[in-house]
DSSP file (Angstrom, degrees, kcal/mol; ACC not computed):
  #  RESIDUE AA STRUCTURE BP1 BP2  ACC     N-H-->O    O-->H-N    N-H-->O    O-->H-N    TCO  KAPPA ALPHA  PHI   PSI    X-CA   Y-CA   Z-CA
    1    1 A X     >        0   0    0      0, 0.0     4,-2.1     0, 0.0     5,-0.2   0.000 360.0 360.0 360.0 -36.6    0.0    0.0    0.0
    2    2 A X  H  >  +     0   0    0      1,-0.2     4,-2.4     2,-0.2     5,-0.2   0.907 360.0  50.9 -64.5 -41.5    2.9    2.4    0.8
    3    3 A X  H  > S+     0   0    0      1,-0.2     4,-2.6     2,-0.2    -1,-0.2   0.927 110.6  47.6 -62.8 -45.8    4.4    1.8   -2.7
    4    4 A X  H  > S+     0   0    0      2,-0.2     4,-2.1     1,-0.2    -1,-0.2   0.874 112.2  50.1 -66.6 -36.0    1.1    2.5   -4.5
    5    5 A X  H  X S+     0   0    0     -4,-2.1     4,-2.1     2,-0.2    -1,-0.2   0.921 112.6  47.0 -65.3 -44.1    0.6    5.7   -2.4
    6    6 A X  H  X S+     0   0    0     -4,-2.4     4,-2.5     1,-0.2    -2,-0.2   0.918 112.1  50.1 -63.8 -43.9    4.1    6.9   -3.2
    7    7 A X  H  X S+     0   0    0     -4,-2.6     4,-2.4     1,-0.2    -1,-0.2   0.881 108.8  52.5 -62.5 -39.1    3.7    6.1   -6.9
    8    8 A X  H  X S+     0   0    0     -4,-2.1     4,-2.4     2,-0.2    -1,-0.2   0.924 110.7  47.5 -63.2 -44.5    0.4    8.0   -7.0
    9    9 A X  H  X S+     0   0    0     -4,-2.1     4,-2.3     1,-0.2    -2,-0.2   0.905 113.0  47.9 -62.8 -42.7    2.0   11.1   -5.5
   10   10 A X  H  X S+     0   0    0     -4,-2.5     4,-2.3     2,-0.2    -1,-0.2   0.873 110.4  52.5 -66.1 -36.7    4.9   10.9   -7.9
   11   11 A X  H  X S+     0   0    0     -4,-2.4     4,-2.1     2,-0.2    -2,-0.2   0.920 109.3  48.8 -64.3 -44.2    2.6   10.5  -10.8
   12   12 A X  H  X S+     0   0    0     -4,-2.4     4,-2.3     1,-0.2    -2,-0.2   0.924 111.7  49.8 -60.8 -45.2    0.6   13.6   -9.7
   13   13 A X  H  X S+     0   0    0     -4,-2.3     4,-2.7     1,-0.2    -1,-0.2   0.901 110.3  50.1 -60.0 -41.6    3.9   15.5   -9.4
   14   14 A X  H  X S+     0   0    0     -4,-2.3     4,-2.2     2,-0.2    -1,-0.2   0.859 108.7  52.3 -68.6 -34.0    5.0   14.4  -12.8
   15   15 A X  H  X S+     0   0    0     -4,-2.1     4,-1.7     2,-0.2    -2,-0.2   0.935 111.8  46.1 -63.7 -46.3    1.6   15.4  -14.4
   16   16 A X  H  X S+     0   0    0     -4,-2.3     4,-1.4     1,-0.2    -2,-0.2   0.933 113.6  48.9 -61.6 -46.4    2.0   18.9  -12.9
   17   17 A X  H  X S+     0   0    0     -4,-2.7     4,-1.0     1,-0.2    -1,-0.2   0.889 107.8  55.2 -61.8 -39.0    5.6   19.2  -14.0
   18   18 A X  H  X S+     0   0    0     -4,-2.2     4,-0.6     1,-0.2    -1,-0.2   0.854 114.3  38.3 -67.3 -34.2    4.7   18.1  -17.5
   19   19 A X  H  X S+     0   0    0     -4,-1.7     4,-3.0    -3,-0.2    -1,-0.2   0.638  99.8  79.1 -88.8 -12.6    2.1   20.8  -18.0
   20   20 A X  H  X S+     0   0    0     -4,-1.4     4,-2.7     1,-0.2     5,-0.2   0.922  94.3  46.4 -60.4 -45.7    4.1   23.5  -16.2
   21   21 A X  H  X S+     0   0    0     -4,-1.0     4,-1.9     2,-0.2    -1,-0.2   0.919 115.0  46.9 -63.7 -44.2    6.4   24.1  -19.1
   22   22 A X  H  X S+     0   0    0     -4,-0.6     4,-1.2     2,-0.2    -2,-0.2   0.913 112.2  50.6 -63.0 -43.7    3.4   24.3  -21.5
   23   23 A X  H >X S+     0   0    0     -4,-3.0     4,-1.0     1,-0.2     3,-0.6   0.921 108.7  51.7 -61.1 -45.1    1.5   26.6  -19.1
   24   24 A X  H >X S+     0   0    0     -4,-2.7     4,-0.6     1,-0.2     3,-0.6   0.884 106.7  54.8 -59.0 -39.0    4.5   28.9  -18.8
   25   25 A X  H 3< S+     0   0    0     -4,-1.9     4,-0.4     1,-0.2    -1,-0.2   0.785 106.9  51.2 -66.6 -26.7    4.7   29.1  -22.6
   26   26 A X  H XX S+     0   0    0     -4,-1.2     4,-1.9    -3,-0.6     3,-0.5   0.678  88.9  81.3 -83.6 -18.0    1.1   30.2  -22.8
   27   27 A X  H <X S+     0   0    0     -4,-1.0     4,-2.3    -3,-0.6    -1,-0.2   0.896  89.2  51.7 -59.7 -43.0    1.4   33.1  -20.2
   28   28 A X  H 3X S+     0   0    0     -4,-0.6     4,-2.4     1,-0.2    -1,-0.2   0.837 106.4  56.3 -62.9 -28.9    2.9   35.6  -22.7
   29   29 A X  H <> S+     0   0    0     -3,-0.5     4,-2.3    -4,-0.4    -1,-0.2   0.933 108.3  46.9 -64.3 -45.5   -0.1   34.8  -25.0
   30   30 A X  H  X S+     0   0    0     -4,-1.9     4,-2.5     1,-0.2    -2,-0.2   0.908 110.8  52.9 -60.6 -42.6   -2.4   35.8  -22.2
   31   31 A X  H  X S+     0   0    0     -4,-2.3     4,-2.5     1,-0.2    -2,-0.2   0.915 109.3  48.2 -59.5 -45.0   -0.4   38.9  -21.6
   32   32 A X  H  X S+     0   0    0     -4,-2.4     4,-2.4     2,-0.2    -1,-0.2   0.912 112.1  48.7 -64.5 -43.3   -0.6   40.0  -25.2
   33   33 A X  H  X S+     0   0    0     -4,-2.3     4,-2.2     2,-0.2    -1,-0.2   0.914 111.8  49.9 -62.0 -42.4   -4.4   39.4  -25.4
   34   34 A X  H  X S+     0   0    0     -4,-2.5     4,-2.3     2,-0.2    -2,-0.2   0.918 110.9  48.6 -63.4 -44.2   -4.8   41.4  -22.1
   35   35 A X  H  X S+     0   0    0     -4,-2.5     4,-1.7     1,-0.2    -1,-0.2   0.895 109.7  53.2 -62.4 -40.3   -2.7   44.3  -23.4
   36   36 A X  H  X S+     0   0    0     -4,-2.4     4,-0.6     1,-0.2    -1,-0.2   0.915 110.3  47.2 -61.3 -42.7   -4.8   44.3  -26.7
   37   37 A X  H >< S+     0   0    0     -4,-2.2     3,-0.7     1,-0.2    -2,-0.2   0.899 112.9  48.7 -64.9 -40.8   -8.0   44.5  -24.7
   38   38 A X  H 3< S+     0   0    0     -4,-2.3    -1,-0.2     1,-0.2    -2,-0.2   0.776 103.4  62.6 -69.6 -26.1   -6.7   47.3  -22.5
   39   39 A X  H 3< S+     0   0    0     -4,-1.7     2,-0.7    -5,-0.2    -1,-0.2   0.648  93.5  66.9 -78.6 -14.4   -5.4   49.3  -25.5
   40   40 A X  S << S-     0   0    0     -3,-0.7    -1,-0.1    -4,-0.6     2,-0.0  -0.908  76.0-154.0-113.0 109.6   -8.9   49.8  -27.1
   41   41 A X     >  -     0   0    0     -2,-0.7     4,-1.7     1,-0.1     5,-0.2  -0.241  28.8-106.5 -78.2 167.0  -11.2   52.1  -25.0
   42   42 A X  H  > S+     0   0    0      1,-0.2     4,-2.1     2,-0.2    -1,-0.1   0.882 119.7  54.5 -57.7 -42.4  -15.0   52.1  -24.9
   43   43 A X  H  > S+     0   0    0      1,-0.2     4,-1.3     2,-0.2    -1,-0.2   0.896 106.4  51.4 -62.7 -40.5  -15.1   55.3  -26.9
   44   44 A X  H  4 S+     0   0    0      1,-0.2     4,-0.3     2,-0.2    -1,-0.2   0.887 111.4  47.8 -63.0 -39.1  -12.9   53.9  -29.7
   45   45 A X  H >< S+     0   0    0     -4,-1.7     3,-1.0     1,-0.2     7,-0.4   0.852 104.5  59.9 -71.8 -34.7  -15.2   50.8  -30.0
   46   46 A X  H 3< S+     0   0    0     -4,-2.1    -1,-0.2     1,-0.3    -2,-0.2   0.852 109.4  42.1 -64.8 -34.1  -18.4   52.9  -30.1
   47   47 A X  T 3< S+     0   0    0     -4,-1.3     2,-0.4     1,-0.2    -1,-0.3   0.445 114.2  53.0 -92.5   2.1  -17.5   54.8  -33.2
   48   48 A X    <>  -     0   0    0     -3,-1.0     4,-2.4    -4,-0.3    -1,-0.2  -0.859  55.5-170.8-144.7 103.0  -16.0   51.8  -35.1
   49   49 A X  H  > S+     0   0    0     -2,-0.4     4,-2.5     1,-0.2     5,-0.2   0.861  91.0  53.1 -62.8 -37.5  -17.9   48.6  -35.7
   50   50 A X  H  > S+     0   0    0      2,-0.2     4,-2.4     1,-0.2    -1,-0.2   0.934 111.6  45.3 -64.2 -45.3  -14.9   46.8  -37.1
   51   51 A X  H  > S+     0   0    0      2,-0.2     4,-2.7     1,-0.2    -2,-0.2   0.884 111.8  52.9 -65.1 -38.6  -12.8   47.7  -34.1
   52   52 A X  H  X S+     0   0    0     -4,-2.4     4,-2.2    -7,-0.4    -2,-0.2   0.914 111.0  46.6 -62.9 -42.8  -15.7   46.7  -31.7
   53   53 A X  H  X S+     0   0    0     -4,-2.5     4,-2.2     2,-0.2    -2,-0.2   0.902 112.6  49.4 -66.5 -41.0  -16.0   43.3  -33.4
   54   54 A X  H  X S+     0   0    0     -4,-2.4     4,-2.5     2,-0.2     5,-0.2   0.924 111.0  50.1 -63.0 -44.3  -12.2   42.7  -33.3
   55   55 A X  H  X S+     0   0    0     -4,-2.7     4,-2.6     1,-0.2    -2,-0.2   0.906 109.7  51.0 -60.5 -42.6  -12.2   43.7  -29.6
   56   56 A X  H  X S+     0   0    0     -4,-2.2     4,-2.4     2,-0.2    -1,-0.2   0.906 109.9  50.0 -62.9 -41.2  -15.1   41.2  -28.9
   57   57 A X  H  X S+     0   0    0     -4,-2.2     4,-2.1     2,-0.2    -2,-0.2   0.911 112.1  46.7 -63.5 -43.2  -13.2   38.4  -30.7
   58   58 A X  H  X S+     0   0    0     -4,-2.5     4,-2.6     2,-0.2    -2,-0.2   0.899 111.8  52.4 -64.9 -39.8  -10.0   39.1  -28.7
   59   59 A X  H  X S+     0   0    0     -4,-2.6     4,-2.5    -5,-0.2    -2,-0.2   0.906 109.9  47.6 -62.5 -43.0  -12.1   39.2  -25.5
   60   60 A X  H  X S+     0   0    0     -4,-2.4     4,-2.5     2,-0.2    -1,-0.2   0.891 111.9  50.5 -65.6 -39.3  -13.7   35.9  -26.2
   61   61 A X  H  X S+     0   0    0     -4,-2.1     4,-2.5     2,-0.2    -2,-0.2   0.924 111.2  48.5 -63.5 -44.6  -10.3   34.4  -27.0
   62   62 A X  H  X S+     0   0    0     -4,-2.6     4,-2.2     2,-0.2    -2,-0.2   0.922 112.5  48.5 -60.5 -45.7   -8.9   35.7  -23.7
   63   63 A X  H  X S+     0   0    0     -4,-2.5     4,-1.7     2,-0.2    -2,-0.2   0.911 111.5  49.4 -62.2 -43.2  -11.9   34.3  -21.8
   64   64 A X  H  X S+     0   0    0     -4,-2.5     4,-1.9     2,-0.2    -2,-0.2   0.918 110.0  51.3 -62.8 -44.2  -11.6   30.9  -23.5
   65   65 A X  H  X S+     0   0    0     -4,-2.5     4,-2.3     1,-0.2    -1,-0.2   0.911 110.6  48.7 -59.1 -43.5   -7.8   30.8  -22.7
   66   66 A X  H  X S+     0   0    0     -4,-2.2     4,-2.3     2,-0.2    -1,-0.2   0.771 106.1  56.7 -72.4 -24.8   -8.5   31.6  -19.0
   67   67 A X  H  X S+     0   0    0     -4,-1.7     4,-2.2     2,-0.2    -1,-0.2   0.896 108.7  47.6 -67.1 -39.8  -11.3   28.9  -18.8
   68   68 A X  H  X S+     0   0    0     -4,-1.9     4,-1.3     2,-0.2    -2,-0.2   0.919 110.5  52.1 -65.2 -43.5   -8.6   26.4  -20.0
   69   69 A X  H ><>S+     0   0    0     -4,-2.3     5,-3.0     1,-0.2     3,-0.6   0.941 110.6  48.2 -55.3 -48.5   -6.2   27.8  -17.3
   70   70 A X  H ><5S+     0   0    0     -4,-2.3     3,-1.8     1,-0.2    -1,-0.2   0.893 106.1  56.6 -61.6 -41.3   -8.9   27.4  -14.6
   71   71 A X  H 3<5S+     0   0    0     -4,-2.2    -1,-0.2     1,-0.3    -2,-0.2   0.803 112.1  43.0 -61.0 -29.1   -9.6   23.8  -15.7
   72   72 A X  T <<5S-     0   0    0     -4,-1.3    -1,-0.3    -3,-0.6    -2,-0.2   0.142 120.0-107.8-104.3  18.2   -5.9   22.9  -15.2
   73   73 A X  T < 5 +     0   0    0     -3,-1.8    43,-2.1     1,-0.2     2,-0.7   0.826  68.3 148.1  59.4  36.0   -5.6   24.8  -11.9
   74   74 A X  E   < -A  115   0A   0     -5,-3.0     2,-0.4    41,-0.2    41,-0.2  -0.915  28.6-169.3 -99.9 112.3   -3.5   27.7  -13.4
   75   75 A X  E     -A  114   0A   0     39,-3.3    39,-2.7    -2,-0.7     2,-0.3  -0.876  20.0-129.4-115.5 133.2   -4.6   30.7  -11.4
   76   76 A X  E     -A  113   0A   0     -2,-0.4     2,-0.5    37,-0.2    37,-0.3  -0.589  25.2-128.2 -76.6 136.2   -3.8   34.3  -12.0
   77   77 A X  E     -A  112   0A   0     35,-3.2    35,-0.6    -2,-0.3     2,-0.6  -0.755  19.4-170.5 -87.5 127.9   -2.3   36.2   -9.0
   78   78 A X        +     0   0    0     -2,-0.5    33,-0.0    33,-0.1    -1,-0.0  -0.774  17.7 164.6-114.4  81.7   -4.1   39.5   -8.2
   79   79 A X    >   +     0   0    0     -2,-0.6     3,-2.8     9,-0.1    26,-0.4   0.442  17.1 137.2 -88.4   1.0   -1.7   40.9   -5.5
   80   80 A X  T 3  S+     0   0    0      1,-0.3    26,-0.2    26,-0.1     3,-0.1  -0.234  83.3   4.8 -53.6 124.1   -2.9   44.6   -5.3
   81   81 A X  T 3  S+     0   0    0     24,-2.5    -1,-0.3     1,-0.3    25,-0.1   0.313 102.0 126.1  85.4  -8.4   -2.9   45.6   -1.6
   82   82 A X  S <  S-     0   0    0     -3,-2.8    23,-3.0     1,-0.1    -1,-0.3  -0.404  72.3 -94.9 -78.7 159.2   -1.5   42.2   -0.4
   83   83 A X  B     -C  104   0B   0     21,-0.2    21,-0.3     1,-0.1    -1,-0.1  -0.558  53.1 -97.4 -69.3 135.4    1.6   42.0    1.8
   84   84 A X        -     0   0    0     19,-3.3     2,-0.4    -2,-0.2    -1,-0.1  -0.319  44.1-175.7 -57.9 131.8    4.7   41.4   -0.4
   85   85 A X    >>  -     0   0    0      1,-0.1     4,-2.6    -3,-0.1     3,-1.2  -0.959  20.8-150.9-133.6 112.9    5.6   37.7   -0.6
   86   86 A X  T 34 S+     0   0    0     -2,-0.4    36,-0.1     1,-0.3    -1,-0.1   0.655  95.3  61.6 -63.0 -14.5    8.8   36.8   -2.5
   87   87 A X  T 34 S+     0   0    0      1,-0.1    -1,-0.3     3,-0.0     3,-0.0   0.873 122.1  20.2 -74.2 -36.7    7.4   33.4   -3.4
   88   88 A X  T <4 S+     0   0    0     -3,-1.2    35,-2.7    34,-0.1     2,-0.3   0.552 123.6  54.0-109.1 -12.1    4.5   35.0   -5.4
   89   89 A X  E  <  -d  123   0C   0     -4,-2.6     2,-0.5    33,-0.3    35,-0.2  -0.948  55.7-157.2-130.0 145.9    5.8   38.5   -6.1
   90   90 A X  E     -d  124   0C   0     33,-3.5    35,-2.7    -2,-0.3     2,-0.4  -0.979  25.5-134.4-119.3 115.8    8.9   40.1   -7.6
   91   91 A X  E     +d  125   0C   0     -2,-0.5    35,-0.2    33,-0.2     3,-0.1  -0.556  27.7 173.4 -74.2 124.3    9.6   43.6   -6.5
   92   92 A X  E     -     0   0C   0     33,-3.6     2,-0.3    -2,-0.4    34,-0.2   0.723  66.6 -15.1 -98.8 -30.0   10.4   45.9   -9.4
   93   93 A X  E     -d  126   0C   0     32,-0.9    34,-2.3     2,-0.0    -1,-0.4  -0.973  60.7-121.8-163.8 167.1   10.5   49.2   -7.5
   94   94 A X  E     -d  127   0C   0     -2,-0.3     2,-0.4    32,-0.2    34,-0.2  -0.936  17.6-160.7-120.9 147.0    9.4   50.8   -4.3
   95   95 A X  E     -d  128   0C   0     32,-2.5    34,-2.7    -2,-0.4     2,-0.5  -0.991  18.1-132.1-127.9 125.7    7.2   53.8   -3.8
   96   96 A X  E     +d  129   0C   0     -2,-0.4     2,-0.3    32,-0.2    34,-0.1  -0.666  39.2 158.5 -74.5 124.5    7.0   56.0   -0.7
   97   97 A X    >   -     0   0    0     32,-0.6     3,-2.0    -2,-0.5    34,-0.1  -0.761  26.5-168.3-150.1  98.1    3.3   56.4    0.2
   98   98 A X  T 3  S+     0   0    0      1,-0.3     4,-0.1    -2,-0.3    -1,-0.1   0.689  87.3  64.2 -62.3 -17.1    2.5   57.4    3.8
   99   99 A X  T 3  S+     0   0    0      2,-0.1     2,-0.3     0, 0.0    -1,-0.3   0.583 100.4  60.5 -83.1  -8.3   -1.2   56.6    3.1
  100  100 A X  S <  S-     0   0    0     -3,-2.0     2,-0.3     4,-0.0    -3,-0.2  -0.833  94.6 -96.4-120.0 158.4   -0.5   52.9    2.5
  101  101 A X    >   -     0   0    0     -2,-0.3     3,-1.4     1,-0.1    27,-0.3  -0.543  44.5-114.1 -72.2 126.0    1.0   50.2    4.7
  102  102 A X  T 3  S+     0   0    0     -2,-0.3    27,-0.2     1,-0.2     3,-0.1  -0.301 100.0  31.4 -58.3 142.9    4.8   49.7    4.0
  103  103 A X  T 3  S+     0   0    0     25,-2.7   -19,-3.3     1,-0.3     2,-0.3   0.496  93.2 118.6  87.5   3.5    5.6   46.3    2.5
  104  104 A X  B <  S-C   83   0B   0     -3,-1.4    24,-2.8   -21,-0.3     2,-0.4  -0.727  72.9-102.0-102.8 156.5    2.3   46.0    0.6
  105  105 A X  E     +E  127   0C   0    -23,-3.0   -24,-2.5   -26,-0.4    22,-0.2  -0.595  41.6 166.9 -75.9 126.5    1.9   45.8   -3.2
  106  106 A X  E     +     0   0C   0     20,-2.5     2,-0.3    -2,-0.4    21,-0.2   0.448  64.4  30.1-119.2  -5.3    0.8   49.1   -4.7
  107  107 A X  E     -E  126   0C   0     19,-1.3    19,-2.8   -28,-0.1     2,-0.6  -0.970  61.1-151.6-155.3 136.8    1.3   48.5   -8.4
  108  108 A X  E     +E  125   0C   0     -2,-0.3    17,-0.2    17,-0.2     3,-0.2  -0.946  15.7 173.1-115.1 114.0    1.2   45.4  -10.6
  109  109 A X  E    S+     0   0C   0     15,-2.8     2,-0.3    -2,-0.6    16,-0.2   0.872  76.3   5.9 -83.2 -42.3    3.4   45.6  -13.7
  110  110 A X  E    S-E  124   0C   0     14,-1.6    14,-1.9    12,-0.0    -1,-0.3  -0.990  81.3-115.0-145.7 133.6    2.8   42.0  -14.8
  111  111 A X        -     0   0    0     -2,-0.3     2,-0.2    12,-0.2   -33,-0.1  -0.311  27.7-142.9 -65.9 148.9    0.4   39.4  -13.4
  112  112 A X  E     -A   77   0A   0    -35,-0.6   -35,-3.2    11,-0.1     2,-0.3  -0.624  10.3-144.8-104.4 170.3    1.8   36.3  -11.8
  113  113 A X  E     -AB  76 121A   0      8,-2.4     7,-2.2   -37,-0.3     8,-1.6  -0.993   6.4-155.9-141.0 146.8    0.4   32.7  -12.0
  114  114 A X  E     -AB  75 119A   0    -39,-2.7   -39,-3.3    -2,-0.3     2,-0.5  -0.976   7.6-161.7-119.9 132.6    0.2   29.7   -9.7
  115  115 A X  E >  S-AB  74 118A   0      3,-3.4     3,-2.0    -2,-0.4   -41,-0.2  -0.969  78.2 -21.1-117.0 118.1   -0.1   26.2  -11.0
  116  116 A X  T 3  S-     0   0    0    -43,-2.1    -1,-0.2    -2,-0.5   -42,-0.1   0.901 129.6 -50.2  50.7  45.9   -1.4   23.6   -8.6
  117  117 A X  T 3  S+     0   0    0    -44,-0.3     2,-0.5     1,-0.2    -1,-0.3   0.517 117.7 114.3  70.1   9.8   -0.4   25.9   -5.7
  118  118 A X  E <  S-B  115   0A   0     -3,-2.0    -3,-3.4   -30,-0.0     2,-0.5  -0.929  70.9-122.6-108.5 133.4    3.2   26.3   -7.1
  119  119 A X  E     +B  114   0A   0     -2,-0.5    -5,-0.2    -5,-0.3     3,-0.2  -0.608  34.0 170.5 -71.8 120.4    4.3   29.8   -8.3
  120  120 A X  E    S+     0   0A   0     -7,-2.2     2,-0.3    -2,-0.5    -6,-0.2   0.605  76.3  15.0-106.6 -16.0    5.3   29.4  -11.9
  121  121 A X  E    S-B  113   0A   0     -8,-1.6    -8,-2.4   -33,-0.1    -1,-0.3  -0.796  78.9-138.7-153.2 113.1    5.6   33.1  -12.6
  122  122 A X        -     0   0    0     -2,-0.3   -33,-0.3   -10,-0.2     2,-0.2  -0.393  30.9-105.6 -67.7 148.5    5.8   35.7   -9.8
  123  123 A X  E     -d   89   0C   0    -35,-2.7   -33,-3.5   -11,-0.1     2,-0.6  -0.553  28.6-128.7 -70.7 135.6    3.8   38.9  -10.3
  124  124 A X  E     +dE  90 110C   0    -14,-1.9   -15,-2.8    -2,-0.2   -14,-1.6  -0.802  45.8 169.6 -88.6 119.9    6.1   41.8  -11.0
  125  125 A X  E     -dE  91 108C   0    -35,-2.7   -33,-3.6    -2,-0.6   -32,-0.9  -0.840  41.3-126.1-134.9 161.8    5.1   44.5   -8.6
  126  126 A X  E     -dE  93 107C   0    -19,-2.8   -20,-2.5    -2,-0.3   -19,-1.3  -0.887  33.0-152.5-102.4 143.1    5.8   47.9   -7.0
  127  127 A X  E     -dE  94 105C   0    -34,-2.3   -32,-2.5    -2,-0.4     2,-0.3  -0.913  20.6-107.5-122.7 143.0    5.9   47.9   -3.2
  128  128 A X  E     -d   95   0C   0    -24,-2.8   -25,-2.7    -2,-0.4     2,-0.2  -0.530  40.2-137.6 -68.5 127.9    5.2   50.6   -0.7
  129  129 A X  E     -d   96   0C   0    -34,-2.7   -32,-0.6    -2,-0.3     2,-0.2  -0.577  19.7-101.7 -89.2 147.7    8.4   51.8    0.8
  130  130 A X              0   0    0     -2,-0.2    -1,-0.1     1,-0.1   -32,-0.1  -0.486 360.0 360.0 -61.9 134.1    9.1   52.5    4.5
  131  131 A X              0   0    0     -2,-0.2    -1,-0.1   -34,-0.1   -33,-0.1   0.436 360.0 360.0-104.7 360.0    9.0   56.3    5.0
């Protein structure tokens, strides 16, 4: 029984590891789709049907990709306001802000991702500096 339990655990680890590389390769695709969505404002879409249709197509593609991520337990990190954690966050810069708690995330440059509770890409963040 011990052998089969150990083998099951090793099998699960190997499954996670095998999709980890593929998942990492898809993250820049998600980033590009997200930037494309952010670059076209509501006003731009209202006056241009072609642009509105293109935006909708990119939005649907982004949503579909994130449904696949969710199905495989690939979760986007939303760290705004969280306490800085070097396992899940990579500090890019510090900002003095007396209105916020030092050591908390105050800016997200790039989203991070967790796969099966393992950080596969830390979020690139700005952190509130001690004043």
